[in-house]
C-alpha positions as CSV (number, residue, x, y, z in Angstrom):
1,M,-72.3,-109.1,38.1
2,N,-69.1,-108.8,36.0
3,T,-67.4,-106.6,38.7
4,L,-68.3,-109.2,41.4
5,L,-66.8,-112.0,39.4
6,V,-63.6,-109.7,38.5
7,I,-63.2,-109.1,42.4
8,A,-63.5,-112.8,43.3
9,L,-61.1,-113.7,40.3
10,I,-58.4,-111.3,42.0
11,L,-59.1,-112.8,45.4
12,A,-58.8,-116.5,44.2
13,M,-55.6,-115.6,42.3
14,G,-54.3,-113.8,45.6
15,A,-55.2,-116.9,47.5
16,T,-53.3,-118.9,44.9
17,L,-50.3,-117.2,45.2
18,F,-50.3,-116.9,49.1
19,A,-50.7,-121.1,49.2
20,L,-48.0,-121.4,46.6
21,I,-45.6,-119.3,48.6
22,R,-46.6,-120.8,51.8
23,G,-46.1,-124.4,50.5
24,I,-42.7,-123.4,49.1
25,V,-41.6,-122.0,52.5
26,A,-42.8,-125.2,54.3
27,F,-40.8,-127.3,51.6
28,L,-37.6,-125.2,52.0
29,Q,-37.8,-125.3,55.9
30,A,-37.7,-129.2,55.7
31,T,-34.6,-130.8,56.7
32,K,-32.9,-133.7,55.1
33,E,-33.3,-135.7,58.3
34,Q,-37.2,-134.9,58.2
35,L,-37.3,-136.1,54.6
36,N,-35.3,-139.4,55.3
37,S,-36.8,-140.2,58.9
38,P,-37.4,-144.2,59.2
39,E,-40.6,-143.7,61.1
40,G,-42.6,-144.5,58.4
41,R,-45.0,-141.5,58.8
42,P,-44.9,-138.2,57.2
43,S,-43.3,-135.3,59.2
44,P,-45.6,-132.3,60.3
45,S,-43.4,-130.3,57.7
46,S,-44.6,-132.6,54.9
47,L,-48.2,-132.6,56.0
48,K,-48.2,-128.7,55.7
49,Q,-46.6,-129.0,52.3
50,N,-49.0,-131.3,51.2
51,R,-51.9,-129.2,52.7
52,M,-50.8,-125.9,51.2
53,M,-50.3,-127.3,47.8
54,M,-53.9,-128.8,47.7
55,N,-55.1,-125.3,48.8
56,R,-53.3,-124.2,45.8
57,I,-55.0,-126.3,43.5
58,L,-58.3,-125.6,45.0
59,F,-57.7,-121.8,44.7
60,Q,-56.5,-122.3,41.1
61,A,-59.6,-124.4,40.2
62,V,-61.8,-121.6,41.6
63,A,-60.0,-118.9,39.6
64,V,-60.5,-121.1,36.2
65,I,-64.0,-121.5,37.1
66,I,-64.6,-117.7,37.4
67,V,-62.5,-117.1,34.3
68,A,-64.8,-119.4,32.5
69,L,-67.9,-117.8,33.8
70,L,-66.5,-114.5,32.7
71,L,-65.9,-115.6,29.2
72,L,-69.6,-117.1,29.0
73,M,-70.9,-114.2,29.9
74,K,-68.8,-112.0,27.6
75,G,-70.0,-114.3,24.6
76,N,-73.6,-114.3,25.5
77,G,-73.7,-110.4,26.1
């Protein structure tokens, strides 16, 4: 069971890193004109940035939960 959780933890950490890098790249690709657009609605780039950062938070939460499970199992074993 521990091996399965460690593999899941590695996958969650990798997904967190991937989402972080994709969010940063999307942020760097945004131009000043896109950020200051008077349209009143977010640009596709802003939506992608937001989606990637929300994914990062989700993957981070999964990783923290897996670490907590590993610590609980270590304490009981």
